[in-house]
C-alpha angles and dihedrals in degrees: 000000000000117000127203121230115256115267123236117254114259092237094057109135092225094060119107090242092056092048091051091050091049091050090048090052091051092049091048091050091049091048093050092045092050091057096053117111093241093055092045090050091049091050090050092051093048090049091051091049090051091051089049090056090052094047116087122221118281093244128046094189113124118258114275090011090138095058118119097224117073094219091056091052091052094043097091091051091049093049092047091050091048091050092051092046091053101039101041099064093036092051092048093048094048094048092050102039104030102032097030095232123162111272097232093048092045092051092048093048093045091051092050090048098050113020095068088067085083088057092047091072090073106009108031097162093057090045090052092056091054096044095042092050092047091050092053093047091048091050091052092045092052090060088072097048121104096226099056097103112102095007133107115281144208090005124032121214090255090053091052094050094047092044093053091051087053090051090056091053091048094049092051094052116018128077127255096261092051091049091050091050091050092049093049091047089052091051092045092053091049091050091049092054091045090057092041096057121000089170094068098031113108101179099267090125090060091047092049092047092051096044092046092054093048095048093044091051094046097046093043090051091052091048094049091047090052091047090051091051092049092049090049091052091047091049091049090050091050091045091050091050091048090047092052091047092048091049090050092050092047091051092048090052090050092050090048091052092048093047089051090063090050096046093041090060092056093043090052090052090052091051094049094045093048093047093047096044094096089055098042099043114063120221093014109173121232096251093055090046090054089049091053090048090052090051091051092049092050090049091051091050090050091051090050092052092047092052090048091054091043091054087062094048097046117090125218092259095047097102091112090060092067091076118103112282117251130230141188089288086075092050091110092060090050092050091049092052090050092050090053087055089061102264116121106223128182130186125216091218134031123253091251092053091049092050091051093048093050099042094120097036114125113252093239092056091045090052092048092052091049093050092049091053091044093052093045092053090046089055090052091051090046102043107018110031117192091012115147109250132193127197118201125187120189129176125205131180094270106016147036121220126198120187124188115189125178131182127224113302130220124259108293114246103177133351110275100183111144104151141034136068095269094238097099119185092359092065092044093053093046093051092048092047090049093061097036098253135129132248127202119188135164147120122286123239094242095043131279132075140268130210119185122178123184116191129179116247089230120049116254132197107277120239116259113268 
């Protein structure tokens, strides 16, 4: 009787069904693992690093192109040319004579490994792709050369030197993510060659990986520090311009408020005179009385509009500015206050003489002259304490000139400022420009400072701002 051989059990692990089930389990595990947050995050980071390697630097300007000296601007190009001139023939010679590589292949690889250093001055990312690819190809090609035993592999000393120069260019231009991607790619290539042939590996991949990371970190730190300094200078420049503009606007607002008090006085006089004309002028006909009433009404409307505008210009702490505006007739009080602050001040004319000379001076010009003197004395108190100061006032047929001259002051101990608007020369220039005058300021040869303001005795149209 013929017997049949025993059949394998259906659950035997070597059966096709069991293999299929095992493969299905592996696929299911891989699918579940691929959907975990950690794996998704890792994929996203790897994708971003790959994009960083394919993204060139924001600027293609050569390194040090913003330097003032011409020789500094040309220095990176000169160093890159010198590096290529030194490394290219040495690399070719070593590959041919020491490693026994074919001359044409050695020349091509040496050129690809060194010539892109000239490109690295302005486009380091593109240069890295060429050099990195050439280094990998050269390392693979050296595995088939007869002279590999006992020599550096996978990177030759020339490769290491050229690669580190490239790292400096990258660190000075590329962003952080690109630098990280380059460093990891360098380490990954070294690890690949270590696994490929541990027999020929001599540790140059670890040296290259370490040096690359150090140079990338150092050069990137220097670049970011320089960028921070440039941004700080730019911000300071912008802040200074904004501060000057704000000071100018504040001074203009102050002048407008002061001129309101001057103009409002005259407008009030017009209103009173027009309203009282019918009582002061006997036998005034009805038509003239209506004309005077119209003049008074227009003056009152003008005053109302001026007060409405002034309410916008006045700040909450501007109550002190509602006091009557001063003029050169109060120059003696100003000088006395400055003397009490420790600055010896003398005037070329007495207060009575000045009042007589400026009897017919418009109130706005008188106020501008007073403020100029006030600010000049405040600057003396602020910057040259105890300096001897002289104030000269001269009147001509068509102009009034005020000159404030101070000598060198002593070393400042503490701030002594007690008067002035705090806007210095900006306020002086704006007041002079407003009335069509001229201002001359500057240091004196022997020390000290001079301020000379010349204003017309009759107001002129101011120059356009």
